[in-house]
N, CA, C, O and CB atoms as a CASP TS submission, in Angstrom:
PFRMAT TS
TARGET T0000
AUTHOR 0000-0000-0000
METHOD Language model
MODEL 1
PARENT N/A
ATOM      1  N   UNK     1     -82.077  35.366  11.797  1.00  0.00           N
ATOM      2  CA  UNK     1     -81.133  36.996  11.312  1.00  0.00           C
ATOM      3  C   UNK     1     -80.516  35.704  10.690  1.00  0.00           C
ATOM      4  O   UNK     1     -80.969  34.622  11.063  1.00  0.00           O
ATOM      5  CB  UNK     1     -79.974  38.452  12.669  1.00  0.00           C
ATOM      6  N   UNK     2     -79.520  35.745   9.774  1.00  0.00           N
ATOM      7  CA  UNK     2     -78.842  35.014   8.855  1.00  0.00           C
ATOM      8  C   UNK     2     -77.082  35.029   9.616  1.00  0.00           C
ATOM      9  O   UNK     2     -76.242  34.369   9.003  1.00  0.00           O
ATOM     10  CB  UNK     2     -79.091  35.835   7.166  1.00  0.00           C
ATOM     11  N   UNK     3     -76.581  35.856  11.036  1.00  0.00           N
ATOM     12  CA  UNK     3     -75.514  36.081  11.863  1.00  0.00           C
ATOM     13  C   UNK     3     -75.577  35.444  12.750  1.00  0.00           C
ATOM     14  O   UNK     3     -74.732  35.433  13.645  1.00  0.00           O
ATOM     15  CB  UNK     3     -75.297  37.135  12.241  1.00  0.00           C
ATOM     16  N   UNK     4     -76.815  34.613  12.707  1.00  0.00           N
ATOM     17  CA  UNK     4     -77.157  33.600  13.675  1.00  0.00           C
ATOM     18  C   UNK     4     -76.244  32.038  13.611  1.00  0.00           C
ATOM     19  O   UNK     4     -75.922  31.472  12.566  1.00  0.00           O
ATOM     20  CB  UNK     4     -78.764  33.367  13.409  1.00  0.00           C
ATOM     21  N   UNK     5     -76.022  31.671  14.669  1.00  0.00           N
ATOM     22  CA  UNK     5     -75.447  30.487  14.677  1.00  0.00           C
ATOM     23  C   UNK     5     -76.693  29.359  14.833  1.00  0.00           C
ATOM     24  O   UNK     5     -77.483  29.031  15.718  1.00  0.00           O
ATOM     25  CB  UNK     5     -74.344  30.482  15.834  1.00  0.00           C
ATOM     26  N   UNK     6     -76.336  28.885  13.174  1.00  0.00           N
ATOM     27  CA  UNK     6     -78.035  27.600  12.914  1.00  0.00           C
ATOM     28  C   UNK     6     -78.890  28.532  12.615  1.00  0.00           C
ATOM     29  O   UNK     6     -79.948  28.106  13.077  1.00  0.00           O
ATOM     30  CB  UNK     6     -78.903  26.533  14.489  1.00  0.00           C
ATOM     31  N   UNK     7     -79.013  29.153  12.316  1.00  0.00           N
ATOM     32  CA  UNK     7     -80.117  30.341  11.804  1.00  0.00           C
ATOM     33  C   UNK     7     -79.685  30.513  10.218  1.00  0.00           C
ATOM     34  O   UNK     7     -78.534  30.766   9.862  1.00  0.00           O
ATOM     35  CB  UNK     7     -79.931  32.074  12.780  1.00  0.00           C
ATOM     36  N   UNK     8     -81.136  30.278   9.067  1.00  0.00           N
ATOM     37  CA  UNK     8     -80.879  31.267   7.880  1.00  0.00           C
ATOM     38  C   UNK     8     -81.961  31.832   7.924  1.00  0.00           C
ATOM     39  O   UNK     8     -82.717  31.840   8.895  1.00  0.00           O
ATOM     40  CB  UNK     8     -80.565  30.781   6.474  1.00  0.00           C
ATOM     41  N   UNK     9     -82.197  32.537   6.520  1.00  0.00           N
ATOM     42  CA  UNK     9     -83.392  33.892   6.022  1.00  0.00           C
ATOM     43  C   UNK     9     -83.157  32.874   5.290  1.00  0.00           C
ATOM     44  O   UNK     9     -82.276  32.147   4.831  1.00  0.00           O
ATOM     45  CB  UNK     9     -83.326  35.790   5.613  1.00  0.00           C
ATOM     46  N   UNK    10     -85.352  33.282   5.396  1.00  0.00           N
ATOM     47  CA  UNK    10     -85.783  32.654   3.785  1.00  0.00           C
ATOM     48  C   UNK    10     -86.532  32.958   2.785  1.00  0.00           C
ATOM     49  O   UNK    10     -87.701  33.318   2.923  1.00  0.00           O
ATOM     50  CB  UNK    10     -86.276  31.682   3.761  1.00  0.00           C
ATOM     51  N   UNK    11     -85.980  32.856   1.741  1.00  0.00           N
ATOM     52  CA  UNK    11     -85.518  33.161   0.883  1.00  0.00           C
ATOM     53  C   UNK    11     -86.967  33.086   0.403  1.00  0.00           C
ATOM     54  O   UNK    11     -87.826  32.207   0.478  1.00  0.00           O
ATOM     55  CB  UNK    11     -84.348  32.522   0.419  1.00  0.00           C
ATOM     56  N   UNK    12     -86.932  34.526  -0.207  1.00  0.00           N
ATOM     57  CA  UNK    12     -88.652  34.845  -1.451  1.00  0.00           C
ATOM     58  C   UNK    12     -89.003  33.689  -2.004  1.00  0.00           C
ATOM     59  O   UNK    12     -89.773  32.877  -1.490  1.00  0.00           O
ATOM     60  CB  UNK    12     -88.497  35.950  -3.082  1.00  0.00           C
ATOM     61  N   UNK    13     -88.256  33.537  -3.450  1.00  0.00           N
ATOM     62  CA  UNK    13     -88.527  32.819  -3.961  1.00  0.00           C
ATOM     63  C   UNK    13     -88.309  31.043  -4.702  1.00  0.00           C
ATOM     64  O   UNK    13     -88.469  30.418  -5.750  1.00  0.00           O
ATOM     65  CB  UNK    13     -88.580  33.554  -4.222  1.00  0.00           C
ATOM     66  N   UNK    14     -87.872  30.889  -3.376  1.00  0.00           N
ATOM     67  CA  UNK    14     -88.132  29.512  -2.740  1.00  0.00           C
ATOM     68  C   UNK    14     -88.036  29.294  -1.138  1.00  0.00           C
ATOM     69  O   UNK    14     -87.796  29.978  -0.143  1.00  0.00           O
ATOM     70  CB  UNK    14     -87.126  28.570  -3.355  1.00  0.00           C
ATOM     71  N   UNK    15     -88.367  27.929  -1.459  1.00  0.00           N
ATOM     72  CA  UNK    15     -89.257  27.535  -0.087  1.00  0.00           C
ATOM     73  C   UNK    15     -87.503  26.775   0.307  1.00  0.00           C
ATOM     74  O   UNK    15     -87.176  26.754   1.494  1.00  0.00           O
ATOM     75  CB  UNK    15     -91.227  26.114  -0.319  1.00  0.00           C
ATOM     76  N   UNK    16     -86.825  26.387  -0.423  1.00  0.00           N
ATOM     77  CA  UNK    16     -85.902  25.176   0.304  1.00  0.00           C
ATOM     78  C   UNK    16     -84.776  26.183   1.268  1.00  0.00           C
ATOM     79  O   UNK    16     -84.718  27.356   1.635  1.00  0.00           O
ATOM     80  CB  UNK    16     -84.879  23.985  -1.139  1.00  0.00           C
ATOM     81  N   UNK    17     -84.179  25.267   1.368  1.00  0.00           N
ATOM     82  CA  UNK    17     -83.213  25.622   3.002  1.00  0.00           C
ATOM     83  C   UNK    17     -82.292  25.091   2.707  1.00  0.00           C
ATOM     84  O   UNK    17     -82.783  23.969   2.832  1.00  0.00           O
ATOM     85  CB  UNK    17     -83.607  25.068   4.579  1.00  0.00           C
ATOM     86  N   UNK    18     -81.038  24.843   2.316  1.00  0.00           N
ATOM     87  CA  UNK    18     -79.866  24.419   2.203  1.00  0.00           C
ATOM     88  C   UNK    18     -78.434  25.179   3.461  1.00  0.00           C
ATOM     89  O   UNK    18     -78.242  26.263   4.013  1.00  0.00           O
ATOM     90  CB  UNK    18     -79.714  24.720   0.585  1.00  0.00           C
ATOM     91  N   UNK    19     -77.708  23.777   3.400  1.00  0.00           N
ATOM     92  CA  UNK    19     -76.110  24.176   4.727  1.00  0.00           C
ATOM     93  C   UNK    19     -77.146  24.309   6.530  1.00  0.00           C
ATOM     94  O   UNK    19     -78.357  24.440   6.712  1.00  0.00           O
ATOM     95  CB  UNK    19     -74.960  26.812   4.141  1.00  0.00           C
ATOM     96  N   UNK    20     -76.346  24.232   7.231  1.00  0.00           N
ATOM     97  CA  UNK    20     -76.249  24.247   8.746  1.00  0.00           C
ATOM     98  C   UNK    20     -76.744  25.608   9.223  1.00  0.00           C
ATOM     99  O   UNK    20     -77.292  25.994  10.255  1.00  0.00           O
ATOM    100  CB  UNK    20     -74.729  23.983   9.268  1.00  0.00           C
ATOM    101  N   UNK    21     -76.292  26.277   7.927  1.00  0.00           N
ATOM    102  CA  UNK    21     -76.409  28.062   8.919  1.00  0.00           C
ATOM    103  C   UNK    21     -75.316  28.676   9.489  1.00  0.00           C
ATOM    104  O   UNK    21     -75.292  29.860   9.823  1.00  0.00           O
ATOM    105  CB  UNK    21     -77.304  28.074  10.353  1.00  0.00           C
ATOM    106  N   UNK    22     -74.394  27.878   9.608  1.00  0.00           N
ATOM    107  CA  UNK    22     -73.507  28.486  10.008  1.00  0.00           C
ATOM    108  C   UNK    22     -71.657  29.473   8.833  1.00  0.00           C
ATOM    109  O   UNK    22     -70.735  30.229   9.138  1.00  0.00           O
ATOM    110  CB  UNK    22     -73.357  27.259  11.017  1.00  0.00           C
ATOM    111  N   UNK    23     -71.950  29.027   8.046  1.00  0.00           N
ATOM    112  CA  UNK    23     -71.131  30.185   6.824  1.00  0.00           C
ATOM    113  C   UNK    23     -70.518  31.375   7.988  1.00  0.00           C
ATOM    114  O   UNK    23     -69.553  31.366   8.751  1.00  0.00           O
ATOM    115  CB  UNK    23     -72.630  31.192   5.345  1.00  0.00           C
ATOM    116  N   UNK    24     -71.481  32.260   7.726  1.00  0.00           N
ATOM    117  CA  UNK    24     -71.840  33.269   8.158  1.00  0.00           C
ATOM    118  C   UNK    24     -70.672  33.438   9.976  1.00  0.00           C
ATOM    119  O   UNK    24     -69.627  34.029  10.250  1.00  0.00           O
ATOM    120  CB  UNK    24     -73.702  33.076   8.143  1.00  0.00           C
ATOM    121  N   UNK    25     -71.142  33.009  10.359  1.00  0.00           N
ATOM    122  CA  UNK    25     -71.026  33.211  11.609  1.00  0.00           C
ATOM    123  C   UNK    25     -69.193  32.700  11.871  1.00  0.00           C
ATOM    124  O   UNK    25     -68.489  33.304  12.680  1.00  0.00           O
ATOM    125  CB  UNK    25     -72.355  32.284  12.427  1.00  0.00           C
ATOM    126  N   UNK    26     -68.737  31.668  11.136  1.00  0.00           N
ATOM    127  CA  UNK    26     -68.051  30.531  10.813  1.00  0.00           C
ATOM    128  C   UNK    26     -67.088  32.369  10.781  1.00  0.00           C
ATOM    129  O   UNK    26     -66.583  33.127  11.609  1.00  0.00           O
ATOM    130  CB  UNK    26     -68.550  29.060   9.273  1.00  0.00           C
ATOM    131  N   UNK    27     -67.333  32.321   9.052  1.00  0.00           N
ATOM    132  CA  UNK    27     -66.409  33.648   8.659  1.00  0.00           C
ATOM    133  C   UNK    27     -66.611  34.662   9.567  1.00  0.00           C
ATOM    134  O   UNK    27     -65.474  35.101   9.396  1.00  0.00           O
ATOM    135  CB  UNK    27     -66.710  34.296   7.242  1.00  0.00           C
ATOM    136  N   UNK    28     -67.071  35.415  10.384  1.00  0.00           N
ATOM    137  CA  UNK    28     -66.803  36.597  10.807  1.00  0.00           C
ATOM    138  C   UNK    28     -66.744  35.882  11.911  1.00  0.00           C
ATOM    139  O   UNK    28     -67.432  36.533  12.697  1.00  0.00           O
ATOM    140  CB  UNK    28     -67.619  37.814  10.603  1.00  0.00           C
ATOM    141  N   UNK    29     -66.299  34.817  12.541  1.00  0.00           N
ATOM    142  CA  UNK    29     -65.088  34.991  13.636  1.00  0.00           C
ATOM    143  C   UNK    29     -63.995  34.483  12.634  1.00  0.00           C
ATOM    144  O   UNK    29     -64.267  35.117  11.614  1.00  0.00           O
ATOM    145  CB  UNK    29     -65.213  33.961  15.268  1.00  0.00           C
ATOM    146  N   UNK    30     -63.577  34.179  12.526  1.00  0.00           N
ATOM    147  CA  UNK    30     -62.521  33.758  11.558  1.00  0.00           C
ATOM    148  C   UNK    30     -61.739  35.248  11.444  1.00  0.00           C
ATOM    149  O   UNK    30     -60.521  35.260  11.621  1.00  0.00           O
ATOM    150  CB  UNK    30     -63.212  33.084   9.962  1.00  0.00           C
ATOM    151  N   UNK    31     -62.546  36.671  11.106  1.00  0.00           N
ATOM    152  CA  UNK    31     -62.464  37.397  10.310  1.00  0.00           C
ATOM    153  C   UNK    31     -61.761  38.458  11.481  1.00  0.00           C
ATOM    154  O   UNK    31     -60.805  39.228  11.388  1.00  0.00           O
ATOM    155  CB  UNK    31     -63.784  37.617   9.471  1.00  0.00           C
ATOM    156  N   UNK    32     -62.725  38.119  12.670  1.00  0.00           N
ATOM    157  CA  UNK    32     -62.611  38.810  13.597  1.00  0.00           C
ATOM    158  C   UNK    32     -61.941  38.219  14.462  1.00  0.00           C
ATOM    159  O   UNK    32     -61.978  38.898  15.488  1.00  0.00           O
ATOM    160  CB  UNK    32     -63.576  39.217  13.965  1.00  0.00           C
ATOM    161  N   UNK    33     -61.140  37.003  14.646  1.00  0.00           N
ATOM    162  CA  UNK    33     -60.463  36.180  15.353  1.00  0.00           C
ATOM    163  C   UNK    33     -58.256  37.063  14.922  1.00  0.00           C
ATOM    164  O   UNK    33     -57.125  37.056  15.408  1.00  0.00           O
ATOM    165  CB  UNK    33     -61.115  34.156  14.581  1.00  0.00           C
ATOM    166  N   UNK    34     -59.082  37.651  13.671  1.00  0.00           N
ATOM    167  CA  UNK    34     -57.092  38.242  12.697  1.00  0.00           C
ATOM    168  C   UNK    34     -57.723  39.896  13.127  1.00  0.00           C
ATOM    169  O   UNK    34     -57.437  40.961  12.580  1.00  0.00           O
ATOM    170  CB  UNK    34     -56.708  37.824   9.778  1.00  0.00           C
ATOM    171  N   UNK    35     -58.342  39.732  13.897  1.00  0.00           N
ATOM    172  CA  UNK    35     -58.360  41.760  14.359  1.00  0.00           C
ATOM    173  C   UNK    35     -58.933  42.384  13.002  1.00  0.00           C
ATOM    174  O   UNK    35     -58.737  43.599  12.976  1.00  0.00           O
ATOM    175  CB  UNK    35     -56.289  42.742  14.685  1.00  0.00           C
ATOM    176  N   UNK    36     -59.361  42.062  12.258  1.00  0.00           N
ATOM    177  CA  UNK    36     -60.231  42.595  10.727  1.00  0.00           C
ATOM    178  C   UNK    36     -62.058  42.415  11.807  1.00  0.00           C
ATOM    179  O   UNK    36     -62.388  41.917  12.884  1.00  0.00           O
ATOM    180  CB  UNK    36     -59.912  40.818   8.613  1.00  0.00           C
ATOM    181  N   UNK    37     -62.998  43.420  10.280  1.00  0.00           N
ATOM    182  CA  UNK    37     -64.130  43.842  10.811  1.00  0.00           C
ATOM    183  C   UNK    37     -65.180  42.871   9.283  1.00  0.00           C
ATOM    184  O   UNK    37     -64.546  42.271   8.415  1.00  0.00           O
ATOM    185  CB  UNK    37     -64.130  45.939  11.040  1.00  0.00           C
ATOM    186  N   UNK    38     -66.478  42.912   9.266  1.00  0.00           N
ATOM    187  CA  UNK    38     -66.480  42.686   8.384  1.00  0.00           C
ATOM    188  C   UNK    38     -68.528  43.360   8.587  1.00  0.00           C
ATOM    189  O   UNK    38     -69.304  43.551   9.523  1.00  0.00           O
ATOM    190  CB  UNK    38     -65.694  41.140   8.045  1.00  0.00           C
ATOM    191  N   UNK    39     -68.554  43.464   7.303  1.00  0.00           N
ATOM    192  CA  UNK    39     -69.856  44.384   6.709  1.00  0.00           C
ATOM    193  C   UNK    39     -70.656  43.762   5.454  1.00  0.00           C
ATOM    194  O   UNK    39     -70.360  43.119   4.447  1.00  0.00           O
ATOM    195  CB  UNK    39     -69.275  45.917   6.149  1.00  0.00           C
ATOM    196  N   UNK    40     -71.926  44.334   6.093  1.00  0.00           N
ATOM    197  CA  UNK    40     -72.460  43.693   4.749  1.00  0.00           C
ATOM    198  C   UNK    40     -74.013  44.390   4.975  1.00  0.00           C
ATOM    199  O   UNK    40     -74.779  44.473   5.934  1.00  0.00           O
ATOM    200  CB  UNK    40     -72.385  41.666   4.660  1.00  0.00           C
ATOM    201  N   UNK    41     -74.045  44.924   3.287  1.00  0.00           N
ATOM    202  CA  UNK    41     -75.242  45.907   2.774  1.00  0.00           C
ATOM    203  C   UNK    41     -76.425  44.910   1.785  1.00  0.00           C
ATOM    204  O   UNK    41     -76.304  44.268   0.742  1.00  0.00           O
ATOM    205  CB  UNK    41     -74.418  47.341   1.644  1.00  0.00           C
ATOM    206  N   UNK    42     -76.923  45.027   2.193  1.00  0.00           N
ATOM    207  CA  UNK    42     -78.737  45.033   1.319  1.00  0.00           C
ATOM    208  C   UNK    42     -79.570  45.575   1.221  1.00  0.00           C
ATOM    209  O   UNK    42     -80.203  46.176   2.089  1.00  0.00           O
ATOM    210  CB  UNK    42     -79.591  44.424   1.446  1.00  0.00           C
ATOM    211  N   UNK    43     -79.738  45.490   0.232  1.00  0.00           N
ATOM    212  CA  UNK    43     -81.746  45.516   0.099  1.00  0.00           C
ATOM    213  C   UNK    43     -82.440  45.343  -1.284  1.00  0.00           C
ATOM    214  O   UNK    43     -82.198  45.758  -2.418  1.00  0.00           O
ATOM    215  CB  UNK    43     -82.477  47.189   0.561  1.00  0.00           C
ATOM    216  N   UNK    44     -83.294  44.650  -0.788  1.00  0.00           N
ATOM    217  CA  UNK    44     -84.522  44.084  -2.039  1.00  0.00           C
ATOM    218  C   UNK    44     -84.222  44.430  -3.449  1.00  0.00           C
ATOM    219  O   UNK    44     -83.676  45.467  -3.826  1.00  0.00           O
ATOM    220  CB  UNK    44     -86.098  44.804  -1.838  1.00  0.00           C
ATOM    221  N   UNK    45     -84.577  43.592  -4.081  1.00  0.00           N
ATOM    222  CA  UNK    45     -84.540  44.129  -5.885  1.00  0.00           C
ATOM    223  C   UNK    45     -82.544  44.447  -5.994  1.00  0.00           C
ATOM    224  O   UNK    45     -82.073  44.971  -7.003  1.00  0.00           O
ATOM    225  CB  UNK    45     -85.898  46.358  -6.233  1.00  0.00           C
ATOM    226  N   UNK    46     -81.901  44.144  -5.141  1.00  0.00           N
ATOM    227  CA  UNK    46     -80.412  45.013  -5.475  1.00  0.00           C
ATOM    228  C   UNK    46     -78.956  43.826  -5.447  1.00  0.00           C
ATOM    229  O   UNK    46     -77.972  43.870  -6.184  1.00  0.00           O
ATOM    230  CB  UNK    46     -80.137  46.455  -3.913  1.00  0.00           C
ATOM    231  N   UNK    47     -79.277  42.755  -4.262  1.00  0.00           N
ATOM    232  CA  UNK    47     -78.456  42.619  -3.584  1.00  0.00           C
ATOM    233  C   UNK    47     -78.077  42.634  -2.841  1.00  0.00           C
ATOM    234  O   UNK    47     -78.509  43.221  -1.848  1.00  0.00           O
ATOM    235  CB  UNK    47     -78.130  42.740  -3.638  1.00  0.00           C
ATOM    236  N   UNK    48     -76.910  41.903  -2.922  1.00  0.00           N
ATOM    237  CA  UNK    48     -75.972  42.433  -1.472  1.00  0.00           C
ATOM    238  C   UNK    48     -74.747  42.067  -1.710  1.00  0.00           C
ATOM    239  O   UNK    48     -74.298  41.348  -2.602  1.00  0.00           O
ATOM    240  CB  UNK    48     -76.337  41.767   0.057  1.00  0.00           C
ATOM    241  N   UNK    49     -74.002  42.859  -0.459  1.00  0.00           N
ATOM    242  CA  UNK    49     -72.728  43.621  -0.257  1.00  0.00           C
ATOM    243  C   UNK    49     -71.687  42.911   0.658  1.00  0.00           C
ATOM    244  O   UNK    49     -72.094  43.169   1.791  1.00  0.00           O
ATOM    245  CB  UNK    49     -73.057  44.993   0.353  1.00  0.00           C
ATOM    246  N   UNK    50     -70.481  42.100   0.781  1.00  0.00           N
ATOM    247  CA  UNK    50     -70.073  41.816   1.464  1.00  0.00           C
ATOM    248  C   UNK    50     -68.609  42.208   1.661  1.00  0.00           C
ATOM    249  O   UNK    50     -67.603  41.607   1.285  1.00  0.00           O
ATOM    250  CB  UNK    50     -70.445  40.906   1.410  1.00  0.00           C
ATOM    251  N   UNK    51     -68.725  43.388   2.356  1.00  0.00           N
ATOM    252  CA  UNK    51     -66.927  43.912   2.222  1.00  0.00           C
ATOM    253  C   UNK    51     -65.812  43.604   3.568  1.00  0.00           C
ATOM    254  O   UNK    51     -65.846  44.579   4.320  1.00  0.00           O
ATOM    255  CB  UNK    51     -66.897  45.873   2.080  1.00  0.00           C
ATOM    256  N   UNK    52     -65.125  42.840   3.925  1.00  0.00           N
ATOM    257  CA  UNK    52     -64.457  42.988   5.487  1.00  0.00           C
ATOM    258  C   UNK    52     -62.740  43.160   5.336  1.00  0.00           C
ATOM    259  O   UNK    52     -62.175  43.113   4.243  1.00  0.00           O
ATOM    260  CB  UNK    52     -64.836  41.358   6.539  1.00  0.00           C
ATOM    261  N   UNK    53     -62.064  43.357   6.586  1.00  0.00           N
ATOM    262  CA  UNK    53     -61.004  44.874   5.994  1.00  0.00           C
ATOM    263  C   UNK    53     -60.155  43.491   7.055  1.00  0.00           C
ATOM    264  O   UNK    53     -60.765  42.905   7.949  1.00  0.00           O
ATOM    265  CB  UNK    53     -61.322  47.432   6.689  1.00  0.00           C
ATOM    266  N   UNK    54     -59.392  43.338   6.866  1.00  0.00           N
ATOM    267  CA  UNK    54     -57.742  42.745   7.879  1.00  0.00           C
ATOM    268  C   UNK    54     -56.824  43.853   7.948  1.00  0.00           C
ATOM    269  O   UNK    54     -56.539  44.703   7.104  1.00  0.00           O
ATOM    270  CB  UNK    54     -56.623  41.332   7.035  1.00  0.00           C
ATOM    271  N   UNK    55     -56.303  43.616   9.469  1.00  0.00           N
ATOM    272  CA  UNK    55     -55.603  44.493   9.687  1.00  0.00           C
ATOM    273  C   UNK    55     -53.414  44.395   8.923  1.00  0.00           C
ATOM    274  O   UNK    55     -52.381  43.909   9.382  1.00  0.00           O
ATOM    275  CB  UNK    55     -56.010  44.455  11.382  1.00  0.00           C
ATOM    276  N   UNK    56     -53.654  44.908   8.069  1.00  0.00           N
ATOM    277  CA  UNK    56     -52.290  44.926   7.439  1.00  0.00           C
ATOM    278  C   UNK    56     -50.881  43.607   8.331  1.00  0.00           C
ATOM    279  O   UNK    56     -50.259  42.618   7.942  1.00  0.00           O
ATOM    280  CB  UNK    56     -51.802  46.876   7.663  1.00  0.00           C
ATOM    281  N   UNK    57     -50.950  44.169   9.249  1.00  0.00           N
ATOM    282  CA  UNK    57     -49.997  42.745  10.545  1.00  0.00           C
ATOM    283  C   UNK    57     -50.628  41.588   9.950  1.00  0.00           C
ATOM    284  O   UNK    57     -49.932  40.740   9.391  1.00  0.00           O
ATOM    285  CB  UNK    57     -50.482  42.707  12.770  1.00  0.00           C
ATOM    286  N   UNK    58     -51.755  41.491  10.013  1.00  0.00           N
ATOM    287  CA  UNK    58     -52.142  39.842   9.451  1.00  0.00           C
ATOM    288  C   UNK    58     -51.480  39.452   7.920  1.00  0.00           C
ATOM    289  O   UNK    58     -51.790  38.781   6.935  1.00  0.00           O
ATOM    290  CB  UNK    58     -54.064  39.679   9.235  1.00  0.00           C
ATOM    291  N   UNK    59     -50.959  39.858   8.137  1.00  0.00           N
ATOM    292  CA  UNK    59     -50.886  39.275   5.892  1.00  0.00           C
ATOM    293  C   UNK    59     -48.699  38.889   6.153  1.00  0.00           C
ATOM    294  O   UNK    59     -47.830  39.706   6.459  1.00  0.00           O
ATOM    295  CB  UNK    59     -51.433  42.027   3.748  1.00  0.00           C
ATOM    296  N   UNK    60     -48.598  37.847   5.952  1.00  0.00           N
ATOM    297  CA  UNK    60     -47.504  36.928   5.898  1.00  0.00           C
ATOM    298  C   UNK    60     -46.813  36.772   4.178  1.00  0.00           C
ATOM    299  O   UNK    60     -47.189  36.337   3.090  1.00  0.00           O
ATOM    300  CB  UNK    60     -48.172  35.415   6.526  1.00  0.00           C
ATOM    301  N   UNK    61     -45.840  37.295   4.650  1.00  0.00           N
ATOM    302  CA  UNK    61     -44.845  37.213   3.234  1.00  0.00           C
ATOM    303  C   UNK    61     -43.997  35.983   3.121  1.00  0.00           C
ATOM    304  O   UNK    61     -43.256  35.831   2.151  1.00  0.00           O
ATOM    305  CB  UNK    61     -43.728  38.465   3.162  1.00  0.00           C
TER
END
């Protein structure tokens, strides 16, 4: 599962796996620490869309 620490999702087009598997878990942790949320929508053949929202209170001027 891509959202679990140190886990990676196998790609169909290659057997290679790069990285430590921490990118998404760290990103989600930072977003949630600031009171935000993240959504991932993915479909085979169409790609993946990742969106996140942060509360307005987290904006610094």
